[in-house]
C-alpha positions in Angstrom: 128.5 84.1 174.4 127.5 80.5 174.7 123.8 81.3 173.8 125.0 83.0 170.6 127.0 80.1 169.6 124.2 77.6 170.3 121.9 80.0 168.0 124.6 80.0 165.1 125.0 76.1 165.4 121.4 75.0 165.7 119.8 77.6 163.8 117.5 78.4 166.7 116.7 82.2 167.4 118.6 84.2 170.4 115.2 84.3 172.2 114.5 80.5 171.8 118.0 79.7 173.1 117.4 82.2 176.2 114.2 80.8 177.0 115.6 77.2 176.9 118.6 78.2 178.6 117.0 80.2 181.2 116.6 77.2 183.4 117.1 73.4 183.5 115.8 72.0 180.2 115.9 68.4 179.7 115.2 66.6 176.4 115.5 63.2 174.7 118.1 62.2 172.3 115.5 62.6 169.4 114.4 66.2 170.9 118.2 66.9 170.9 118.8 65.7 167.4 115.6 67.7 166.1 116.8 70.8 168.1 120.2 70.5 166.3 122.4 70.0 169.2 123.5 66.5 168.0 124.0 65.2 164.6 122.9 61.6 165.3 122.4 59.0 168.1 125.1 56.3 168.4 124.0 53.1 169.9 126.0 50.1 170.3 124.4 47.0 168.9 124.9 43.4 170.7 126.4 45.1 173.7 
């Protein structure tokens, strides 16, 4: 069920989602944004 939700919200195919969720898959914030898991990266300036 989670793979289906990820596929629907990211635009990835079920095959791509299954490949990436089969084992640990780490990605940078930029990669997560390109994969459409996140909308944007928020950073605190002057912290």
